[in-house]
C-alpha positions as CSV (number, residue, x, y, z in Angstrom):
1,X,-17.8,-55.0,-8.7
2,X,-16.3,-51.5,-8.9
3,X,-14.4,-49.9,-11.8
4,X,-11.1,-50.3,-10.1
5,X,-11.8,-53.9,-9.3
6,X,-12.5,-54.5,-13.0
7,X,-9.2,-52.8,-14.0
8,X,-7.3,-54.8,-11.4
9,X,-8.8,-58.0,-12.7
10,X,-8.0,-57.1,-16.3
11,X,-4.4,-56.4,-15.4
12,X,-4.1,-59.7,-13.6
13,X,-4.5,-58.6,-10.1
14,X,-7.3,-60.8,-9.0
15,X,-8.5,-60.4,-5.5
16,X,-8.2,-63.7,-3.8
17,X,-7.1,-64.8,-0.4
18,X,-3.7,-65.7,-1.8
19,X,-3.3,-62.2,-3.3
20,X,-4.3,-60.6,0.0
21,X,-1.7,-62.7,1.7
22,X,0.9,-61.7,-0.9
23,X,0.0,-58.1,-0.5
24,X,0.6,-58.3,3.3
25,X,3.9,-60.1,2.8
26,X,5.1,-57.8,0.0
27,X,7.1,-54.7,0.7
28,X,5.7,-51.3,1.2
29,X,7.0,-48.8,-1.4
30,X,7.0,-45.9,1.1
31,X,9.0,-48.0,3.6
32,X,11.6,-48.8,0.9
33,X,11.9,-45.1,-0.1
34,X,12.3,-44.1,3.6
35,X,15.0,-46.8,4.1
36,X,16.9,-45.6,1.0
37,X,16.8,-42.0,2.1
38,X,17.9,-42.9,5.6
39,X,20.9,-44.8,4.3
40,X,21.8,-42.0,1.9
41,X,21.7,-39.5,4.7
42,X,23.8,-41.7,7.0
43,X,26.4,-42.2,4.2
44,X,26.5,-38.4,3.7
45,X,27.0,-37.7,7.4
46,X,29.8,-40.3,7.6
47,X,31.6,-38.7,4.7
48,X,31.2,-35.2,6.2
49,X,32.8,-36.3,9.5
50,X,36.6,-35.8,9.7
51,X,38.6,-39.0,9.8
52,X,40.1,-39.6,13.2
53,X,43.8,-40.5,13.2
54,X,46.1,-41.7,15.9
55,X,48.3,-38.5,15.8
56,X,46.9,-35.0,15.5
57,X,47.8,-33.1,12.4
58,X,48.2,-29.4,12.4
59,X,45.4,-27.7,10.6
60,X,46.5,-25.4,7.8
61,X,45.2,-21.9,7.7
62,X,42.4,-21.9,5.3
63,X,43.1,-19.8,2.2
64,X,40.3,-17.7,0.8
65,X,38.3,-19.7,-1.7
66,X,37.7,-18.0,-5.0
67,X,34.1,-17.4,-5.8
68,X,32.8,-19.7,-8.4
69,X,32.4,-18.2,-11.8
70,X,28.7,-18.2,-12.8
71,X,28.0,-20.6,-15.6
72,X,25.6,-19.5,-18.2
73,X,23.9,-22.4,-19.9
74,X,22.1,-22.2,-23.2
75,X,18.9,-22.8,-21.2
76,X,19.2,-19.5,-19.3
77,X,16.9,-16.9,-21.0
78,X,17.2,-13.3,-20.3
79,X,14.2,-11.3,-21.3
80,X,14.4,-7.6,-21.8
81,X,11.0,-6.0,-21.5
82,X,10.6,-2.5,-23.0
83,X,8.6,0.2,-21.2
84,X,6.0,0.0,-23.9
85,X,4.9,-3.4,-25.1
86,X,4.7,-2.2,-28.7
87,X,4.8,0.9,-30.8
88,X,1.9,2.0,-33.0
89,X,2.9,3.6,-36.2
90,X,0.0,5.7,-37.3
91,X,-0.4,7.1,-40.8
92,X,-2.1,10.5,-40.6
93,X,-3.2,12.8,-43.4
94,X,-3.7,16.1,-41.5
95,X,-6.3,18.5,-42.8
96,X,-6.2,21.1,-40.1
97,X,-3.7,22.4,-37.5
98,X,-5.5,20.4,-34.9
99,X,-4.5,17.2,-36.7
100,X,-0.9,18.4,-36.7
101,X,-1.2,19.0,-32.9
102,X,-2.5,15.5,-32.5
103,X,0.7,14.3,-34.3
104,X,2.8,16.3,-31.9
105,X,1.0,14.7,-29.0
106,X,1.5,11.2,-30.4
107,X,5.2,11.7,-30.9
108,X,6.1,13.6,-27.7
109,X,3.6,12.4,-25.1
110,X,2.7,8.9,-26.3
111,X,6.2,8.1,-27.7
112,X,4.7,6.6,-30.9
113,X,6.2,7.1,-34.3
114,X,3.9,8.7,-36.9
115,X,3.9,8.7,-40.7
116,X,2.6,12.0,-42.0
117,X,1.2,12.6,-45.4
118,X,1.3,16.4,-45.8
119,X,0.1,16.4,-49.5
120,X,-3.4,17.7,-48.5
121,X,-2.0,20.6,-46.5
122,X,0.5,21.4,-49.2
123,X,-2.2,21.7,-51.9
124,X,-5.1,23.2,-49.9
125,X,-3.4,25.5,-47.3
126,X,0.2,26.5,-47.9
127,X,0.1,28.5,-44.6
128,X,-0.9,25.5,-42.6
129,X,1.7,23.4,-44.5
130,X,4.4,25.9,-43.5
131,X,3.1,25.9,-39.9
132,X,3.3,22.0,-39.8
133,X,6.9,22.2,-41.0
134,X,7.7,24.6,-38.2
135,X,6.1,22.3,-35.6
136,X,8.2,19.4,-37.0
137,X,11.4,21.6,-36.7
138,X,10.4,22.5,-33.1
139,X,9.9,18.8,-32.2
140,X,13.3,18.0,-33.6
141,X,15.1,20.9,-31.8
142,X,13.3,20.7,-28.4
143,X,12.6,17.0,-27.9
144,X,15.1,15.2,-30.1
145,X,12.5,13.8,-32.4
146,X,13.7,12.4,-35.7
147,X,12.0,13.2,-39.0
148,X,12.8,11.5,-42.3
149,X,11.3,12.1,-45.7
150,X,10.0,8.8,-47.0
151,X,8.5,9.9,-50.4
152,X,7.8,13.1,-52.2
153,X,5.7,13.0,-55.3
154,X,2.8,15.1,-56.7
155,X,0.3,12.8,-54.9
156,X,2.3,12.1,-51.6
157,X,4.5,13.9,-49.3
158,X,5.3,11.2,-46.6
159,X,7.4,12.0,-43.6
160,X,8.1,9.6,-40.6
161,X,8.5,11.3,-37.3
162,X,9.7,9.3,-34.3
163,X,10.4,10.1,-30.7
164,X,14.0,10.2,-29.4
165,X,13.7,6.6,-28.0
166,X,12.9,5.1,-31.4
167,X,15.9,5.2,-33.7
168,X,15.1,5.7,-37.4
169,X,18.1,5.1,-39.6
170,X,18.3,6.2,-43.3
171,X,20.3,3.4,-44.9
172,X,20.2,4.5,-48.5
């Protein structure tokens, strides 16, 4: 006895001669579905046919049908995908001009915002600190980058620099 036979027997479908006879006499599900679909199609075709009347009626000139207004359901989702999947905001404490040039590349070429801590340059090399300030001014003038002072203390001098695409707003 196979697994399916065991399941059939447990569900009350015992295989006997009478059940085989009932199966042959019973309806076939696919035939029922075909019959329903045929009758549905026939009814549709009859409804689409114009009714014939004894006297001909003049046909009116069809007026232009207005286009249906699109219906927006709550189920319609509109996804806006940015060019970049995410922005990396990097905190950099530059110690040389090369580090400042890396910041410029991140903002202009990679389009990533950067938080700069210029306290080391301010303490160790005032000339490089001034040069870094000049590079930030150039980024703002040439490329539309934004620069906001986040914090200025003896220990920190934090500035966020963002590309033109990333809006940084000072709310207070």
